[in-house]
C-alpha positions as CSV (number, residue, x, y, z in Angstrom):
1,X,27.6,12.6,9.4
2,X,23.9,11.9,8.6
3,X,23.1,9.2,5.8
4,X,21.7,11.0,2.4
5,X,17.9,11.5,2.8
6,X,15.5,12.5,0.0
7,X,12.6,14.2,1.2
8,X,8.9,14.5,-0.3
9,X,6.2,16.7,1.1
10,X,2.4,16.0,0.8
11,X,1.0,19.2,0.3
12,X,-2.5,19.1,2.1
13,X,-2.6,22.4,3.7
14,X,-2.4,22.2,7.6
15,X,-2.4,18.8,7.3
16,X,0.8,18.5,5.2
17,X,3.6,15.9,5.8
18,X,7.2,15.0,4.8
19,X,8.1,11.5,3.4
20,X,11.6,10.9,4.6
21,X,13.3,8.3,2.3
22,X,16.9,6.8,3.1
23,X,19.3,4.5,4.8
24,X,18.8,4.4,8.7
25,X,16.1,7.1,9.1
26,X,14.6,5.6,11.9
27,X,17.7,6.0,14.0
28,X,17.8,9.7,13.7
29,X,15.5,11.1,16.3
30,X,15.6,14.9,15.3
31,X,13.4,13.8,12.3
32,X,10.9,12.6,14.8
33,X,10.5,14.6,17.5
34,X,9.0,17.6,16.0
35,X,5.8,15.5,15.5
36,X,5.6,14.2,18.9
37,X,3.3,16.1,21.2
38,X,3.9,14.2,24.6
39,X,6.8,12.4,26.3
40,X,4.9,9.1,25.4
41,X,4.3,6.9,22.1
42,X,2.5,4.0,21.2
43,X,4.3,1.9,18.6
44,X,2.0,-0.8,17.0
45,X,4.0,-3.6,15.3
46,X,3.6,-7.2,14.7
47,X,5.5,-10.5,15.7
48,X,7.6,-10.5,12.7
49,X,8.8,-7.0,12.3
50,X,9.1,-6.6,16.4
51,X,12.2,-8.7,16.8
52,X,14.0,-6.8,13.8
53,X,13.0,-3.1,14.7
54,X,11.3,-2.6,17.6
55,X,14.5,-2.0,19.9
56,X,15.9,0.2,17.3
57,X,12.8,2.5,17.0
58,X,12.6,2.5,20.8
59,X,16.1,3.2,21.3
60,X,15.8,6.3,19.1
61,X,12.8,7.6,20.7
62,X,14.4,7.1,24.1
63,X,17.5,9.2,23.0
64,X,14.9,11.9,22.8
65,X,13.3,11.4,26.1
66,X,10.1,9.5,24.8
67,X,8.9,6.3,26.2
68,X,7.5,3.5,24.3
69,X,4.6,1.4,25.2
70,X,4.5,-1.5,22.5
71,X,1.7,-3.1,21.0
72,X,2.7,-6.4,19.2
73,X,0.0,-8.2,17.0
74,X,-0.3,-11.3,15.2
75,X,1.3,-11.2,11.8
76,X,-0.8,-11.4,8.5
77,X,-3.6,-10.4,6.4
78,X,-5.9,-12.7,7.9
79,X,-5.5,-10.7,11.3
80,X,-6.7,-7.3,9.5
81,X,-9.9,-7.4,11.6
82,X,-12.2,-5.8,14.3
83,X,-10.8,-8.4,17.1
84,X,-7.4,-7.5,16.3
85,X,-7.9,-3.9,16.1
86,X,-9.6,-4.0,19.6
87,X,-6.2,-5.4,21.0
88,X,-4.7,-1.6,20.1
89,X,-7.8,0.0,21.9
90,X,-7.5,-2.2,24.8
91,X,-3.6,-1.1,25.1
92,X,-4.4,2.8,24.4
93,X,-7.3,2.7,26.8
94,X,-5.2,0.4,29.6
95,X,-2.4,3.0,29.4
96,X,-4.6,5.9,29.5
97,X,-3.6,7.4,26.4
98,X,-4.8,10.8,25.7
99,X,-5.8,12.3,22.6
100,X,-2.5,14.1,22.2
101,X,-0.5,10.9,22.4
102,X,1.2,9.7,19.0
103,X,0.6,6.1,17.8
104,X,3.7,5.0,15.6
105,X,2.7,2.2,13.1
106,X,5.9,0.2,12.5
107,X,5.4,-2.5,9.9
108,X,3.8,-3.3,6.7
109,X,0.6,-2.2,4.9
110,X,-1.5,-4.2,7.5
111,X,0.1,-2.7,10.6
112,X,-0.4,0.8,8.8
113,X,-3.7,0.2,7.9
114,X,-4.8,-0.8,11.3
115,X,-2.6,1.4,13.3
116,X,-4.1,4.4,11.1
117,X,-7.4,3.5,11.4
118,X,-7.0,2.9,15.4
119,X,-5.5,6.4,15.3
120,X,-8.4,7.8,13.3
121,X,-10.7,6.3,15.9
122,X,-9.2,6.5,19.1
123,X,-10.7,9.6,21.0
124,X,-12.1,10.9,17.5
125,X,-8.4,11.0,16.4
126,X,-4.9,11.1,17.6
127,X,-1.8,11.8,16.0
128,X,0.3,9.0,14.4
129,X,3.4,8.3,12.4
130,X,4.1,5.8,9.7
131,X,7.2,3.6,9.7
132,X,6.9,1.2,6.7
133,X,9.0,-1.7,6.7
134,X,8.1,-3.5,3.1
135,X,8.6,-2.1,-0.1
136,X,5.0,-2.2,-0.8
137,X,3.9,-0.1,2.1
138,X,7.0,2.4,1.6
139,X,5.5,3.1,-2.2
140,X,1.9,2.8,-1.4
141,X,0.2,2.3,1.6
142,X,1.8,4.5,4.2
143,X,1.1,7.3,1.9
144,X,-2.2,9.2,1.4
145,X,-4.0,8.4,4.5
146,X,-6.1,5.4,3.5
147,X,-6.8,3.4,6.5
148,X,-8.9,0.1,7.0
149,X,-9.8,-3.3,8.0
150,X,-11.1,-6.2,6.2
151,X,-14.5,-7.9,6.2
152,X,-15.3,-11.3,5.2
153,X,-17.4,-9.9,2.1
154,X,-14.5,-7.2,1.2
155,X,-11.2,-6.0,1.5
156,X,-10.5,-2.7,3.4
157,X,-14.5,-1.7,3.3
158,X,-14.3,-0.6,7.3
159,X,-11.8,2.5,7.4
160,X,-11.3,5.9,7.1
161,X,-9.3,8.6,5.2
162,X,-6.6,9.9,7.8
163,X,-3.2,11.4,7.0
164,X,0.0,10.8,9.1
165,X,1.5,13.5,10.5
166,X,5.1,11.7,9.1
167,X,6.3,9.0,7.0
168,X,9.9,7.5,7.4
169,X,10.7,5.0,4.9
170,X,14.1,3.3,5.7
171,X,15.5,1.7,2.9
172,X,17.5,-0.8,5.3
173,X,14.5,-2.5,6.8
174,X,14.1,-4.1,3.1
175,X,17.5,-6.1,3.8
176,X,15.3,-8.4,6.3
177,X,12.3,-8.3,3.8
178,X,11.4,-12.0,2.5
179,X,11.9,-12.5,-1.1
180,X,8.4,-13.0,-1.9
181,X,7.3,-9.8,-0.3
182,X,10.0,-7.6,-2.1
183,X,8.3,-9.2,-5.2
184,X,5.0,-8.3,-3.9
185,X,5.8,-4.7,-3.4
186,X,7.2,-4.3,-6.9
187,X,3.6,-4.7,-8.1
188,X,2.8,-1.4,-6.7
189,X,5.8,0.2,-8.0
190,X,5.0,-1.2,-11.8
191,X,1.4,0.3,-11.4
192,X,2.7,4.0,-11.2
193,X,4.7,3.7,-14.5
194,X,1.4,1.9,-15.8
195,X,-1.2,4.5,-14.9
196,X,0.5,7.7,-15.5
197,X,4.5,7.8,-15.7
198,X,5.6,6.1,-18.8
199,X,9.4,7.2,-18.6
200,X,9.5,5.4,-14.8
201,X,8.1,2.5,-16.7
202,X,10.7,2.4,-19.4
203,X,13.3,2.9,-16.3
204,X,11.7,-0.2,-14.3
205,X,12.1,-2.3,-17.5
206,X,15.9,-1.4,-17.5
207,X,16.7,-1.6,-13.9
208,X,14.2,-4.3,-12.5
209,X,17.3,-6.8,-11.7
210,X,18.9,-4.1,-9.7
211,X,15.7,-3.8,-7.6
212,X,15.7,-7.4,-7.2
213,X,19.2,-7.6,-6.0
214,X,18.1,-4.9,-3.3
215,X,20.4,-2.2,-5.0
216,X,20.1,0.7,-2.4
217,X,20.1,3.5,-5.2
218,X,17.8,1.6,-7.5
219,X,15.4,1.3,-4.3
220,X,15.8,4.6,-3.1
221,X,15.2,6.0,-6.9
222,X,12.0,3.8,-7.1
223,X,10.7,4.4,-4.0
224,X,11.1,8.2,-4.2
225,X,9.5,8.0,-8.0
226,X,6.6,6.2,-6.5
227,X,5.8,8.2,-3.6
228,X,6.1,11.5,-5.9
229,X,3.6,10.1,-8.1
230,X,1.1,9.1,-5.6
231,X,1.8,12.3,-3.4
232,X,0.7,14.0,-6.8
233,X,-2.5,12.3,-6.8
234,X,-3.4,12.4,-3.1
235,X,-3.0,16.3,-3.3
236,X,-5.2,16.5,-6.5
237,X,-8.1,14.0,-4.9
238,X,-7.5,13.3,-1.2
239,X,-10.7,11.3,-0.8
240,X,-10.9,9.6,-4.2
241,X,-13.5,11.2,-6.0
242,X,-11.7,11.2,-9.3
243,X,-8.2,11.0,-10.1
244,X,-7.2,8.9,-7.0
245,X,-9.4,5.9,-8.3
246,X,-6.6,5.3,-11.0
247,X,-4.3,4.3,-8.5
248,X,-6.3,1.2,-8.2
249,X,-5.3,-0.6,-11.3
250,X,-5.8,-4.2,-10.8
251,X,-7.1,-3.8,-7.5
252,X,-10.8,-4.5,-7.9
253,X,-9.7,-7.7,-9.5
254,X,-7.2,-8.3,-7.3
255,X,-9.0,-7.8,-4.2
256,X,-11.3,-10.4,-5.3
257,X,-8.6,-12.9,-5.6
258,X,-7.7,-12.1,-1.9
259,X,-11.2,-12.3,-0.5
260,X,-12.0,-15.3,-2.7
261,X,-9.0,-17.2,-2.0
262,X,-9.0,-16.3,2.0
263,X,-7.0,-13.5,3.4
264,X,-3.4,-14.2,3.5
265,X,-3.1,-17.0,0.7
266,X,-2.3,-14.7,-1.7
267,X,-0.2,-11.5,-0.9
268,X,-1.6,-8.2,-1.8
269,X,1.0,-7.5,-4.5
270,X,0.5,-11.2,-6.0
271,X,-3.1,-10.5,-6.3
272,X,-2.6,-7.0,-7.9
273,X,-0.3,-8.2,-10.5
274,X,-2.5,-11.1,-11.7
275,X,-5.7,-8.4,-11.6
276,X,-3.7,-6.0,-13.5
277,X,-3.3,-8.3,-16.4
278,X,-6.9,-8.9,-16.2
279,X,-7.4,-5.4,-16.6
280,X,-5.0,-5.2,-19.5
281,X,-6.7,-8.1,-21.0
282,X,-10.0,-6.2,-20.8
283,X,-8.6,-3.1,-22.1
284,X,-7.4,-5.0,-25.3
285,X,-10.7,-6.4,-25.6
286,X,-12.2,-2.9,-25.5
287,X,-9.9,-2.0,-28.3
288,X,-7.1,0.2,-26.4
289,X,-4.2,-1.9,-26.0
290,X,-3.1,-4.2,-28.6
291,X,-1.7,-7.9,-28.1
292,X,1.9,-6.7,-28.1
293,X,1.3,-4.1,-25.1
294,X,-0.4,-6.8,-23.4
295,X,2.4,-9.0,-23.6
296,X,5.0,-6.2,-22.7
297,X,3.0,-5.6,-19.5
298,X,3.0,-9.6,-18.8
299,X,6.8,-9.6,-19.3
300,X,7.9,-7.3,-16.9
301,X,5.5,-9.0,-14.1
302,X,7.2,-12.2,-15.1
303,X,10.7,-10.6,-14.8
304,X,9.5,-9.6,-11.4
305,X,8.5,-13.1,-10.4
306,X,4.8,-12.3,-9.8
307,X,1.7,-14.2,-11.0
308,X,0.3,-13.1,-14.2
309,X,-3.0,-15.6,-14.2
310,X,-5.3,-15.3,-11.3
311,X,-6.9,-18.5,-9.8
312,X,-9.8,-20.0,-11.3
313,X,-12.7,-18.9,-9.0
314,X,-15.0,-18.7,-12.1
315,X,-16.1,-15.5,-13.5
316,X,-19.5,-15.3,-11.6
317,X,-17.8,-15.4,-8.3
318,X,-15.3,-13.0,-9.4
319,X,-18.3,-10.7,-10.6
320,X,-20.2,-11.3,-7.1
321,X,-17.0,-10.4,-5.1
322,X,-16.4,-7.2,-7.4
323,X,-19.9,-6.1,-6.5
324,X,-18.9,-5.1,-3.0
325,X,-16.0,-3.0,-4.5
326,X,-15.8,0.8,-3.5
327,X,-15.8,2.0,-7.0
328,X,-19.5,0.7,-7.5
329,X,-21.3,3.6,-8.2
330,X,-25.2,3.8,-8.8
331,X,-25.0,0.0,-8.8
332,X,-22.6,0.1,-11.7
333,X,-18.5,-1.4,-11.6
334,X,-16.5,1.3,-12.5
335,X,-12.7,-0.5,-13.5
336,X,-9.4,1.3,-13.9
337,X,-8.2,0.4,-17.4
338,X,-5.5,1.3,-19.7
339,X,-5.5,3.1,-22.8
340,X,-1.8,3.1,-23.3
341,X,1.3,2.5,-21.1
342,X,1.4,5.8,-18.9
343,X,-2.6,6.5,-19.3
344,X,-5.2,5.0,-17.1
345,X,-8.9,5.7,-17.2
346,X,-11.6,4.9,-14.8
347,X,-14.6,3.3,-17.0
348,X,-18.0,1.6,-16.8
349,X,-18.4,0.9,-20.3
350,X,-17.3,-2.9,-20.1
351,X,-20.3,-5.3,-19.9
352,X,-20.6,-8.3,-17.7
353,X,-19.8,-10.4,-20.7
354,X,-16.8,-8.4,-21.7
355,X,-15.5,-8.6,-17.9
356,X,-16.2,-12.5,-17.9
357,X,-14.2,-13.0,-20.9
358,X,-11.4,-11.2,-19.7
359,X,-11.4,-13.1,-16.3
360,X,-11.7,-16.3,-18.1
361,X,-8.5,-15.6,-20.5
362,X,-6.4,-14.8,-17.6
363,X,-7.2,-17.4,-14.8
364,X,-6.0,-20.8,-14.7
């Protein structure tokens, strides 16, 4: 008997794809085979995930007559570079992979981003499948087709929109996830409640300890609800010309933290948590949130074990790093801010002085 699976569909016309969420989904070859054109696939993973799940996935694929070429990359945000990306291209070319060969990204957000970007570029586009193994990648980066690498001047500044054919979110992979990584993933889960789903936010306040305890039913619900929120936004605004920008709550400040501290020092979710509190403080200064609401937001991140203050890089350094952000338009920085819990907006109303004051208030 198959494990219970919840399935969502990202409805993008002829580029639509399913997201299967459940326990043991990477062992169910019948979920994967319809999306593989050839008898060979390339599995891109890293040195941390490979010992845990590469053989599980290989066994699944081989049971369906598919041979596997593994590409094992170094693990860490600091390796999300051109040099590491070229290791994927070297493997694809050496194995004479064709345009119809499928690339499977097995790992967290870094592997998903780099695997997807490689798939978008190789022979101008090869099919790829996302098999996210972290909470953050299951609820966010594996869905929606954003792929990228980092640059010393800015995070995710070089990339492409390129949708996967399939996403397999296997809850069992979270059993081996380090505690710090699990908590970092919760930052993106909380984000969905803050920007557009107040009912989910209230549920998270009531169920946060169950998520931290890795309760399968709580995790399945949170991942499903997060993916459902993201899928709705992606379908409405695939290329981030409008509503999709709301998914970046806390990210402009957070990316500045990641870049300013050196990639890998702060986990992405940790930087987003601190960045969200800077955005909440700025929203308070603009008169949209009251102090009680900011404290409520702070409390849920504290309960999740996430930082609520950023590093003291100095407001000028933050502004310099944020000037490279993808949401800068006509030279003006557009920030995702909160009008209330469950309602976010993109605004360029804040002055540099107001932004600086919010940064100074929320950085230690």
